ROLUMGU-303466 format. One record per residue: residue in three letters; x, y, z of N, C-alpha, C in turn. Coordinates in nm, 3 decimals. Atoms other than C-alpha are relative to their C-alpha. Example, Ala and Ser with C-alpha at 12.3 -4.5 7.8 and 13.67 -1.06 7.14 Angstrom:
2
+------+---------+---------+---------+---------+---------+---------+---------+---------+---------+
: code :     n_u :     n_v :     n_w :    ca_u :    ca_v :    ca_w :     c_u :     c_v :     c_w :
+------+---------+---------+---------+---------+---------+---------+---------+---------+---------+
:  ALA :   0.089 :  -0.119 :   0.000 :   1.230 :  -0.450 :   0.780 :   0.090 :   0.120 :   0.000 :
:  SER :  -0.082 :  -0.119 :  -0.006 :   1.367 :  -0.106 :   0.714 :  -0.077 :   0.109 :   0.073 :
+------+---------+---------+---------+---------+---------+---------+---------+---------+---------+
//
This chain:
181
+------+---------+---------+---------+---------+---------+---------+---------+---------+---------+
: code :     n_u :     n_v :     n_w :    ca_u :    ca_v :    ca_w :     c_u :     c_v :     c_w :
+------+---------+---------+---------+---------+---------+---------+---------+---------+---------+
:  MET :  -0.127 :  -0.006 :  -0.057 :  12.342 :   7.997 :   9.607 :   0.089 :  -0.075 :  -0.107 :
:  GLY :  -0.068 :   0.059 :   0.109 :  12.485 :   7.846 :   9.278 :  -0.046 :  -0.144 :   0.004 :
:  THR :   0.043 :   0.147 :   0.044 :  12.477 :   7.487 :   9.158 :   0.030 :  -0.087 :   0.132 :
:  GLY :  -0.026 :   0.100 :  -0.106 :  12.449 :   7.228 :   9.436 :  -0.010 :   0.037 :   0.143 :
:  TRP :   0.036 :  -0.043 :  -0.137 :  12.372 :   7.444 :   9.746 :  -0.152 :   0.030 :   0.027 :
:  SER :   0.139 :  -0.022 :  -0.046 :  12.052 :   7.441 :   9.928 :   0.005 :   0.008 :   0.163 :
:  TRP :   0.011 :  -0.013 :  -0.134 :  11.927 :   7.510 :  10.266 :  -0.155 :  -0.013 :   0.053 :
:  GLY :   0.133 :   0.021 :  -0.044 :  11.611 :   7.406 :  10.456 :  -0.076 :  -0.108 :  -0.063 :
:  ASP :   0.072 :   0.111 :   0.054 :  11.336 :   7.180 :  10.371 :  -0.025 :  -0.010 :  -0.156 :
:  PRO :  -0.020 :   0.016 :   0.123 :  11.378 :   7.060 :  10.017 :  -0.159 :  -0.001 :  -0.069 :
:  ASN :   0.141 :   0.002 :   0.042 :  10.982 :   7.034 :   9.991 :  -0.089 :   0.114 :   0.039 :
:  SER :   0.060 :  -0.132 :  -0.044 :  10.901 :   7.366 :  10.127 :  -0.064 :   0.075 :  -0.131 :
:  PRO :   0.058 :  -0.070 :   0.105 :  10.648 :   7.568 :   9.904 :   0.092 :   0.117 :  -0.027 :
:  LEU :  -0.062 :  -0.124 :   0.029 :  10.876 :   7.866 :   9.939 :   0.160 :  -0.041 :  -0.019 :
:  ALA :  -0.145 :   0.010 :   0.037 :  11.227 :   7.868 :   9.759 :   0.044 :   0.113 :  -0.045 :
:  PHE :  -0.061 :  -0.108 :   0.084 :  11.465 :   8.137 :   9.645 :   0.092 :  -0.072 :  -0.089 :
:  ASP :  -0.106 :   0.044 :   0.080 :  11.663 :   8.068 :   9.345 :   0.097 :   0.117 :  -0.034 :
:  VAL :  -0.096 :  -0.106 :   0.021 :  11.961 :   8.294 :   9.358 :   0.135 :  -0.064 :  -0.017 :
:  ASP :  -0.137 :   0.047 :   0.029 :  12.309 :   8.271 :   9.209 :   0.103 :   0.101 :   0.069 :
:  LEU :  -0.087 :  -0.096 :  -0.060 :  12.566 :   8.418 :   9.449 :   0.123 :  -0.081 :   0.003 :
:  PRO :  -0.147 :   0.044 :   0.007 :  12.950 :   8.374 :   9.456 :   0.039 :  -0.072 :   0.144 :
:  ILE :  -0.013 :   0.032 :  -0.128 :  12.927 :   8.258 :   9.811 :  -0.096 :  -0.123 :   0.043 :
:  ALA :   0.099 :   0.078 :  -0.059 :  12.786 :   7.965 :  10.009 :   0.003 :   0.022 :   0.147 :
:  PRO :   0.003 :  -0.028 :  -0.158 :  12.669 :   8.085 :  10.352 :   0.015 :  -0.133 :   0.085 :
:  GLU :   0.002 :   0.107 :  -0.104 :  12.726 :   7.870 :  10.649 :  -0.148 :  -0.045 :   0.030 :
:  ARG :   0.148 :   0.058 :  -0.039 :  12.446 :   7.625 :  10.751 :  -0.037 :   0.047 :   0.148 :
:  ALA :   0.050 :  -0.027 :  -0.130 :  12.258 :   7.730 :  11.064 :  -0.146 :  -0.065 :   0.051 :
:  THR :   0.134 :   0.065 :  -0.038 :  11.974 :   7.594 :  11.278 :  -0.063 :   0.125 :   0.074 :
:  ILE :   0.098 :  -0.110 :  -0.044 :  11.690 :   7.844 :  11.354 :  -0.068 :  -0.077 :   0.133 :
:  LEU :   0.069 :   0.056 :  -0.126 :  11.582 :   7.788 :  11.730 :  -0.120 :   0.064 :   0.037 :
:  GLU :   0.111 :  -0.056 :  -0.039 :  11.341 :   8.036 :  11.758 :  -0.042 :   0.120 :  -0.097 :
:  ARG :   0.040 :  -0.114 :   0.078 :  11.130 :   8.309 :  11.547 :  -0.099 :   0.050 :   0.078 :
:  ARG :   0.079 :  -0.086 :  -0.060 :  10.953 :   8.597 :  11.687 :  -0.011 :   0.135 :  -0.066 :
:  GLY :   0.002 :  -0.129 :   0.067 :  10.854 :   8.929 :  11.575 :  -0.097 :   0.104 :   0.086 :
:  CYS :   0.079 :  -0.101 :  -0.071 :  10.669 :   9.252 :  11.678 :  -0.061 :   0.104 :  -0.122 :
:  ASP :   0.078 :  -0.102 :   0.094 :  10.426 :   9.499 :  11.500 :  -0.077 :   0.081 :   0.078 :
:  LEU :   0.094 :  -0.096 :  -0.078 :  10.229 :   9.801 :  11.627 :  -0.153 :  -0.062 :  -0.020 :
:  HIS :   0.149 :   0.030 :  -0.010 :   9.924 :   9.657 :  11.480 :   0.021 :  -0.154 :  -0.100 :
:  PRO :  -0.030 :   0.115 :   0.082 :   9.997 :   9.269 :  11.394 :  -0.130 :  -0.072 :  -0.059 :
:  VAL :   0.126 :   0.049 :   0.065 :   9.779 :   9.075 :  11.156 :   0.040 :  -0.145 :   0.023 :
:  ASP :  -0.021 :   0.132 :  -0.014 :   9.726 :   8.702 :  11.204 :  -0.023 :  -0.059 :  -0.150 :
:  ALA :   0.010 :   0.066 :   0.148 :   9.810 :   8.571 :  10.862 :  -0.028 :  -0.133 :  -0.012 :
:  THR :   0.036 :   0.146 :  -0.008 :   9.726 :   8.217 :  10.971 :  -0.151 :  -0.023 :  -0.026 :
:  THR :   0.162 :   0.004 :   0.024 :   9.348 :   8.322 :  10.912 :  -0.004 :   0.046 :  -0.158 :
:  PRO :   0.022 :  -0.049 :   0.135 :   9.189 :   8.374 :  10.577 :  -0.034 :   0.144 :  -0.011 :
:  ASP :   0.010 :  -0.140 :   0.001 :   9.115 :   8.713 :  10.659 :   0.138 :   0.074 :   0.007 :
:  GLY :  -0.161 :  -0.034 :  -0.020 :   9.469 :   8.792 :  10.763 :   0.084 :  -0.018 :  -0.129 :
:  ALA :  -0.093 :   0.059 :   0.116 :   9.620 :   8.598 :  10.472 :  -0.059 :   0.113 :  -0.114 :
:  ASP :   0.058 :  -0.091 :   0.107 :   9.374 :   8.819 :  10.233 :   0.048 :   0.145 :   0.013 :
:  TYR :  -0.034 :  -0.129 :  -0.028 :   9.453 :   9.142 :  10.414 :   0.154 :   0.034 :  -0.055 :
:  LEU :  -0.141 :  -0.018 :   0.057 :   9.835 :   9.094 :  10.333 :   0.017 :  -0.001 :  -0.129 :
:  MET :  -0.010 :   0.002 :   0.150 :   9.777 :   8.997 :   9.982 :  -0.047 :   0.121 :  -0.065 :
:  SER :   0.035 :  -0.120 :   0.078 :   9.594 :   9.310 :   9.924 :   0.114 :   0.111 :  -0.018 :
:  PHE :  -0.106 :  -0.123 :   0.013 :   9.912 :   9.510 :   9.959 :   0.092 :  -0.036 :  -0.115 :
:  VAL :  -0.100 :   0.028 :   0.118 :  10.075 :   9.337 :   9.673 :  -0.062 :   0.033 :  -0.138 :
:  TRP :   0.061 :  -0.057 :   0.123 :   9.999 :   9.499 :   9.326 :  -0.044 :  -0.132 :  -0.072 :
:  PRO :   0.062 :   0.101 :   0.081 :   9.774 :   9.265 :   9.110 :   0.092 :  -0.054 :  -0.098 :
:  PHE :  -0.068 :   0.026 :   0.102 :  10.011 :   9.265 :   8.829 :   0.158 :  -0.063 :   0.044 :
:  HIS :  -0.106 :   0.062 :  -0.049 :  10.309 :   9.132 :   9.041 :  -0.023 :  -0.147 :   0.040 :
:  LEU :   0.042 :   0.127 :   0.001 :  10.242 :   8.783 :   8.984 :   0.102 :  -0.092 :   0.080 :
:  ALA :  -0.107 :   0.071 :  -0.081 :  10.586 :   8.642 :   9.133 :  -0.002 :   0.039 :   0.129 :
:  ARG :   0.018 :  -0.055 :  -0.146 :  10.533 :   8.851 :   9.445 :  -0.133 :  -0.082 :   0.068 :
:  HIS :   0.098 :   0.045 :  -0.043 :  10.185 :   8.712 :   9.479 :   0.034 :  -0.159 :   0.027 :
:  ASP :  -0.039 :   0.147 :   0.002 :  10.326 :   8.346 :   9.419 :   0.075 :  -0.005 :   0.133 :
:  ARG :  -0.088 :   0.021 :  -0.101 :  10.602 :   8.408 :   9.685 :  -0.077 :   0.022 :   0.134 :
:  LEU :   0.094 :  -0.027 :  -0.121 :  10.345 :   8.550 :   9.948 :  -0.081 :  -0.115 :   0.043 :
:  ALA :   0.088 :   0.110 :  -0.030 :  10.114 :   8.267 :   9.903 :   0.086 :  -0.144 :   0.056 :
:  ALA :  -0.079 :   0.110 :  -0.035 :  10.405 :   8.020 :   9.944 :   0.050 :   0.028 :   0.145 :
:  ALA :  -0.030 :  -0.029 :  -0.129 :  10.525 :   8.194 :  10.255 :  -0.109 :   0.010 :   0.110 :
:  LEU :   0.122 :   0.008 :  -0.081 :  10.175 :   8.213 :  10.402 :  -0.031 :  -0.171 :   0.035 :
:  ASP :   0.021 :   0.142 :  -0.011 :  10.161 :   7.825 :  10.341 :   0.085 :  -0.050 :   0.106 :
:  VAL :  -0.096 :   0.035 :  -0.117 :  10.470 :   7.792 :  10.549 :  -0.029 :   0.065 :   0.133 :
:  LEU :   0.040 :  -0.061 :  -0.136 :  10.335 :   8.022 :  10.822 :  -0.105 :  -0.085 :   0.062 :
:  ARG :   0.123 :   0.079 :  -0.077 :  10.030 :   7.803 :  10.877 :   0.042 :  -0.134 :   0.035 :
:  ARG :  -0.055 :   0.123 :  -0.071 :  10.253 :   7.499 :  10.917 :   0.098 :   0.029 :   0.125 :
:  HIS :  -0.076 :  -0.024 :  -0.114 :  10.485 :   7.689 :  11.148 :  -0.019 :   0.137 :   0.027 :
:  PRO :   0.048 :  -0.118 :  -0.019 :  10.320 :   7.970 :  11.302 :   0.114 :   0.081 :   0.096 :
:  VAL :  -0.095 :  -0.090 :  -0.070 :  10.531 :   8.254 :  11.448 :  -0.084 :   0.117 :   0.089 :
:  THR :   0.081 :  -0.102 :  -0.076 :  10.421 :   8.476 :  11.745 :   0.049 :   0.151 :  -0.030 :
:  ILE :  -0.029 :  -0.153 :   0.036 :  10.412 :   8.844 :  11.650 :  -0.071 :   0.077 :   0.127 :
:  ASP :   0.062 :  -0.057 :  -0.129 :  10.383 :   9.046 :  11.968 :  -0.057 :   0.166 :  -0.037 :
:  ARG :   0.042 :  -0.135 :   0.013 :  10.200 :   9.393 :  11.972 :   0.082 :   0.095 :   0.079 :
:  ALA :  -0.106 :  -0.089 :  -0.092 :  10.485 :   9.639 :  12.045 :   0.077 :   0.075 :  -0.102 :
:  GLY :  -0.100 :  -0.074 :   0.085 :  10.708 :   9.891 :  11.885 :   0.133 :  -0.056 :   0.007 :
:  ALA :  -0.133 :   0.069 :   0.019 :  11.060 :   9.792 :  11.775 :   0.075 :   0.011 :   0.113 :
:  SER :  -0.103 :  -0.021 :  -0.103 :  11.268 :   9.959 :  12.043 :  -0.058 :  -0.064 :   0.141 :
:  GLU :   0.066 :   0.076 :  -0.109 :  11.032 :   9.834 :  12.331 :   0.018 :  -0.141 :  -0.005 :
:  TRP :  -0.002 :   0.152 :   0.005 :  11.024 :   9.497 :  12.196 :   0.142 :  -0.056 :   0.017 :
:  LEU :  -0.124 :   0.037 :   0.014 :  11.372 :   9.471 :  12.119 :   0.073 :  -0.004 :   0.165 :
:  ALA :  -0.063 :  -0.027 :  -0.132 :  11.484 :   9.601 :  12.473 :  -0.031 :  -0.126 :   0.101 :
:  ALA :   0.041 :   0.115 :  -0.076 :  11.268 :   9.318 :  12.622 :   0.072 :  -0.130 :  -0.035 :
:  GLN :  -0.064 :   0.116 :   0.061 :  11.391 :   9.045 :  12.388 :   0.146 :  -0.013 :   0.030 :
:  LEU :  -0.134 :   0.012 :  -0.024 :  11.750 :   9.122 :  12.429 :   0.046 :   0.028 :   0.152 :
:  ALA :  -0.032 :   0.006 :  -0.131 :  11.735 :   9.176 :  12.801 :   0.093 :  -0.099 :   0.081 :
:  GLU :  -0.064 :   0.109 :  -0.053 :  11.863 :   8.846 :  12.893 :   0.105 :  -0.070 :  -0.112 :
:  PRO :  -0.115 :   0.034 :   0.089 :  12.193 :   8.765 :  12.713 :  -0.005 :  -0.166 :  -0.028 :
:  ARG :  -0.004 :   0.149 :   0.055 :  12.212 :   8.408 :  12.516 :   0.125 :  -0.019 :  -0.052 :
:  PRO :  -0.142 :  -0.010 :   0.054 :  12.584 :   8.382 :  12.485 :   0.039 :  -0.124 :  -0.085 :
:  ASP :   0.009 :   0.126 :   0.066 :  12.537 :   8.028 :  12.330 :  -0.060 :  -0.009 :  -0.137 :
:  VAL :   0.075 :  -0.020 :   0.141 :  12.350 :   8.132 :  12.021 :   0.026 :   0.149 :  -0.058 :
:  LEU :  -0.017 :  -0.126 :   0.091 :  12.376 :   8.403 :  11.742 :  -0.147 :   0.040 :  -0.003 :
:  THR :   0.146 :  -0.052 :   0.020 :  12.062 :   8.617 :  11.789 :   0.015 :   0.098 :  -0.134 :
:  VAL :   0.000 :  -0.076 :   0.115 :  11.971 :   8.783 :  11.465 :  -0.108 :   0.097 :   0.013 :
:  VAL :   0.119 :  -0.112 :  -0.007 :  11.779 :   9.111 :  11.466 :  -0.022 :   0.023 :  -0.161 :
:  TRP :   0.034 :  -0.023 :   0.133 :  11.606 :   9.130 :  11.121 :  -0.127 :   0.122 :   0.006 :
:  GLN :   0.101 :  -0.090 :   0.019 :  11.411 :   9.437 :  10.990 :   0.002 :   0.016 :  -0.140 :
:  SER :   0.014 :  -0.020 :   0.141 :  11.264 :   9.478 :  10.653 :  -0.099 :   0.099 :  -0.042 :
:  ILE :   0.100 :  -0.118 :   0.045 :  11.122 :   9.797 :  10.496 :  -0.090 :   0.038 :   0.121 :
:  THR :   0.078 :  -0.036 :  -0.099 :  10.997 :   9.921 :  10.825 :   0.056 :   0.143 :   0.047 :
:  GLU :  -0.076 :  -0.100 :  -0.064 :  11.251 :  10.192 :  10.942 :  -0.060 :   0.153 :  -0.061 :
:  GLN :   0.056 :  -0.105 :   0.070 :  11.108 :  10.448 :  10.679 :  -0.141 :   0.042 :   0.070 :
:  TYR :   0.133 :  -0.030 :  -0.076 :  10.778 :  10.441 :  10.889 :   0.033 :   0.045 :   0.155 :
:  TRP :  -0.014 :  -0.031 :  -0.135 :  10.950 :  10.504 :  11.226 :   0.033 :   0.139 :   0.019 :
:  PRO :  -0.059 :  -0.116 :  -0.030 :  11.007 :  10.827 :  11.408 :   0.130 :   0.009 :   0.022 :
:  ALA :  -0.144 :  -0.004 :  -0.019 :  11.372 :  10.943 :  11.418 :   0.038 :  -0.050 :   0.135 :
:  ALA :  -0.016 :   0.052 :  -0.135 :  11.368 :  10.866 :  11.791 :  -0.007 :  -0.155 :   0.015 :
:  GLU :   0.012 :   0.166 :  -0.006 :  11.265 :  10.500 :  11.736 :   0.123 :  -0.051 :  -0.079 :
:  SER :  -0.095 :   0.028 :   0.087 :  11.539 :  10.466 :  11.492 :   0.130 :  -0.002 :   0.087 :
:  VAL :  -0.109 :  -0.019 :  -0.084 :  11.814 :  10.587 :  11.732 :  -0.011 :  -0.098 :   0.115 :
:  ALA :   0.021 :   0.084 :  -0.102 :  11.663 :  10.387 :  12.013 :   0.031 :  -0.146 :  -0.040 :
:  VAL :  -0.027 :   0.144 :   0.046 :  11.679 :  10.060 :  11.805 :   0.163 :  -0.018 :  -0.028 :
:  GLN :  -0.139 :   0.029 :   0.015 :  12.045 :  10.137 :  11.720 :   0.065 :  -0.024 :   0.133 :
:  HIS :  -0.068 :   0.022 :  -0.126 :  12.137 :  10.178 :  12.066 :  -0.023 :  -0.121 :   0.076 :
:  ILE :   0.031 :   0.131 :  -0.056 :  11.960 :   9.884 :  12.186 :   0.072 :  -0.120 :  -0.046 :
:  VAL :  -0.067 :   0.109 :   0.064 :  12.122 :   9.651 :  11.934 :   0.157 :   0.013 :   0.027 :
:  ALA :  -0.137 :  -0.028 :  -0.027 :  12.466 :   9.812 :  12.001 :   0.034 :  -0.046 :   0.146 :
:  HIS :  -0.013 :   0.044 :  -0.147 :  12.428 :   9.756 :  12.384 :   0.001 :  -0.146 :   0.018 :
:  ALA :   0.025 :   0.158 :   0.006 :  12.305 :   9.392 :  12.326 :   0.142 :  -0.059 :  -0.045 :
:  ARG :  -0.105 :   0.045 :   0.075 :  12.604 :   9.326 :  12.094 :   0.122 :  -0.001 :   0.115 :
:  ASP :  -0.099 :   0.008 :  -0.078 :  12.839 :   9.411 :  12.388 :  -0.003 :  -0.114 :   0.097 :
:  ARG :   0.022 :   0.104 :  -0.109 :  12.691 :   9.121 :  12.604 :  -0.036 :  -0.134 :  -0.068 :
:  MET :   0.035 :   0.099 :   0.064 :  12.594 :   8.860 :  12.330 :   0.015 :  -0.003 :  -0.130 :
:  PRO :  -0.014 :   0.009 :   0.155 :  12.662 :   8.721 :  11.976 :  -0.151 :   0.053 :  -0.060 :
:  LEU :   0.122 :  -0.063 :   0.076 :  12.424 :   8.944 :  11.760 :   0.029 :   0.037 :  -0.135 :
:  ALA :  -0.006 :  -0.060 :   0.139 :  12.379 :   9.015 :  11.399 :  -0.120 :   0.071 :  -0.040 :
:  HIS :   0.139 :  -0.087 :   0.022 :  12.143 :   9.320 :  11.291 :   0.016 :  -0.001 :  -0.162 :
:  VAL :   0.034 :   0.022 :   0.144 :  12.036 :   9.240 :  10.931 :  -0.123 :   0.087 :  -0.047 :
:  SER :   0.112 :  -0.095 :   0.033 :  11.827 :   9.512 :  10.753 :  -0.004 :   0.001 :  -0.151 :
:  LEU :   0.010 :  -0.020 :   0.142 :  11.677 :   9.541 :  10.405 :  -0.085 :   0.124 :   0.003 :
:  GLU :   0.073 :  -0.126 :  -0.022 :  11.566 :   9.900 :  10.417 :   0.021 :   0.089 :  -0.143 :
:  GLY :   0.008 :  -0.083 :   0.112 :  11.463 :  10.158 :  10.148 :   0.121 :   0.111 :   0.022 :
:  VAL :  -0.103 :  -0.130 :  -0.022 :  11.719 :  10.445 :  10.078 :  -0.074 :   0.098 :  -0.078 :
:  PRO :   0.089 :  -0.095 :   0.077 :  11.522 :  10.753 :  10.009 :   0.063 :   0.059 :  -0.124 :
:  PRO :  -0.054 :  -0.041 :   0.155 :  11.567 :  10.832 :   9.635 :   0.003 :   0.145 :  -0.017 :
:  PRO :  -0.012 :  -0.134 :   0.050 :  11.666 :  11.153 :   9.492 :  -0.131 :   0.038 :  -0.081 :
:  ILE :   0.117 :  -0.048 :   0.076 :  11.370 :  11.352 :   9.343 :   0.050 :   0.055 :  -0.136 :
:  GLY :  -0.058 :  -0.040 :   0.144 :  11.426 :  11.371 :   8.954 :  -0.123 :   0.065 :  -0.066 :
:  PRO :   0.105 :  -0.077 :   0.078 :  11.216 :  11.539 :   8.670 :  -0.122 :  -0.082 :  -0.005 :
:  ALA :   0.123 :   0.071 :   0.020 :  10.974 :  11.266 :   8.662 :  -0.050 :  -0.062 :   0.151 :
:  GLY :   0.020 :   0.022 :  -0.132 :  10.964 :  11.233 :   9.067 :   0.098 :  -0.081 :   0.051 :
:  TYR :  -0.083 :   0.076 :  -0.065 :  11.108 :  10.976 :   9.285 :   0.044 :  -0.120 :  -0.099 :
:  ASP :  -0.059 :   0.121 :   0.060 :  11.341 :  10.696 :   9.120 :   0.002 :  -0.101 :   0.101 :
:  VAL :  -0.026 :   0.110 :  -0.096 :  11.271 :  10.407 :   9.342 :   0.049 :  -0.125 :  -0.068 :
:  VAL :  -0.062 :   0.124 :   0.072 :  11.383 :  10.151 :   9.080 :   0.150 :   0.010 :   0.015 :
:  ALA :  -0.129 :  -0.002 :  -0.006 :  11.720 :  10.287 :   9.061 :   0.082 :   0.028 :   0.147 :
:  HIS :  -0.032 :  -0.027 :  -0.137 :  11.746 :  10.375 :   9.424 :  -0.096 :  -0.098 :   0.094 :
:  GLY :   0.073 :   0.077 :  -0.058 :  11.594 :  10.056 :   9.573 :   0.051 :  -0.027 :   0.156 :
:  ALA :  -0.018 :   0.018 :  -0.115 :  11.654 :   9.892 :   9.901 :   0.145 :  -0.055 :   0.027 :
:  GLU :  -0.147 :   0.052 :  -0.037 :  12.001 :   9.808 :  10.066 :  -0.020 :  -0.097 :   0.106 :
:  LEU :  -0.008 :   0.119 :  -0.093 :  12.068 :   9.481 :  10.233 :   0.132 :   0.028 :   0.078 :
:  ARG :  -0.108 :  -0.039 :  -0.079 :  12.308 :   9.544 :  10.520 :  -0.001 :  -0.109 :   0.134 :
:  VAL :  -0.013 :   0.072 :  -0.128 :  12.453 :   9.308 :  10.814 :   0.086 :   0.094 :   0.075 :
:  ASP :  -0.087 :  -0.092 :  -0.115 :  12.582 :   9.505 :  11.109 :   0.042 :   0.130 :  -0.065 :
:  GLY :  -0.024 :  -0.112 :   0.060 :  12.563 :   9.823 :  10.909 :   0.086 :  -0.022 :  -0.146 :
:  ARG :  -0.063 :   0.012 :   0.114 :  12.782 :   9.675 :  10.628 :  -0.071 :  -0.024 :  -0.129 :
:  LEU :   0.089 :   0.009 :   0.126 :  12.640 :   9.694 :  10.263 :   0.050 :  -0.131 :  -0.059 :
:  ILE :  -0.020 :   0.141 :   0.053 :  12.598 :   9.349 :  10.125 :  -0.055 :   0.006 :  -0.138 :
:  GLY :   0.055 :  -0.020 :   0.152 :  12.368 :   9.419 :   9.810 :  -0.109 :   0.096 :   0.010 :
:  HIS :   0.110 :  -0.096 :   0.027 :  12.097 :   9.608 :   9.680 :  -0.122 :  -0.085 :  -0.065 :
:  SER :   0.143 :   0.065 :   0.041 :  11.725 :   9.494 :   9.583 :  -0.096 :   0.117 :  -0.027 :
:  THR :   0.119 :  -0.087 :   0.041 :  11.421 :   9.637 :   9.445 :  -0.084 :   0.023 :   0.165 :
:  HIS :   0.096 :   0.001 :  -0.127 :  11.157 :   9.746 :   9.733 :  -0.094 :  -0.107 :   0.013 :
:  HIS :   0.089 :   0.099 :   0.017 :  10.974 :   9.440 :   9.643 :   0.059 :  -0.155 :   0.005 :
:  GLY :  -0.069 :   0.129 :  -0.032 :  11.226 :   9.155 :   9.687 :   0.091 :  -0.015 :  -0.099 :
:  PRO :  -0.103 :   0.033 :   0.117 :  11.460 :   8.960 :   9.455 :  -0.008 :   0.079 :  -0.133 :
:  PRO :  -0.137 :   0.056 :  -0.027 :  11.699 :   8.977 :   9.295 :   0.076 :   0.094 :   0.099 :
:  ILE :  -0.100 :  -0.075 :  -0.072 :  11.970 :   9.083 :   9.545 :   0.107 :   0.001 :  -0.082 :
:  VAL :  -0.109 :  -0.020 :   0.086 :  12.254 :   9.241 :   9.341 :   0.127 :   0.037 :   0.102 :
:  LEU :  -0.125 :  -0.021 :  -0.070 :  12.602 :   9.238 :   9.494 :   0.059 :   0.129 :  -0.045 :
:  PRO :  -0.060 :  -0.093 :   0.064 :  12.796 :   9.555 :   9.489 :   0.140 :  -0.025 :  -0.088 :
:  GLY :  -0.120 :   0.021 :   0.056 :  13.089 :   9.598 :   9.252 :  -0.049 :  -0.085 :  -0.119 :
+------+---------+---------+---------+---------+---------+---------+---------+---------+---------+
//
């Protein structure tokens, strides 16, 4: 976030070195939780190896970043419930928490959902926003046009959005985030 700005544990094995023209507000994370149709226990050696198997072998920075994230996860486990996104969000957002900002985060998942699931998630988030402070943050792939050489996923990577507003672009595999304009 530019010179002199940091957030989180300075001794954490996971750090992102980015240069943005803004310094975000500091926040305290009260709770982390997630869902997956087929959750993997990444705190176990088999689970960690399974996740590592999805990273291309020549993407060394991605391997390093995932290894660091797995190290953090072993120290601070997160509950991942077996559920679909809309079913899980409906349950999680049923009781309003007016004293905290609830952040719904999704990353490179929606492309695998049926259209009805996407519509249901949008509806649940919109309804919850009427009852509580809520931010919907997404990093989702943009369907690339088909060119002479096939899909151009480099030029048409993922979009980072907050409440539907475009914040930046990224590759499908992480940093850097490039601001529009």
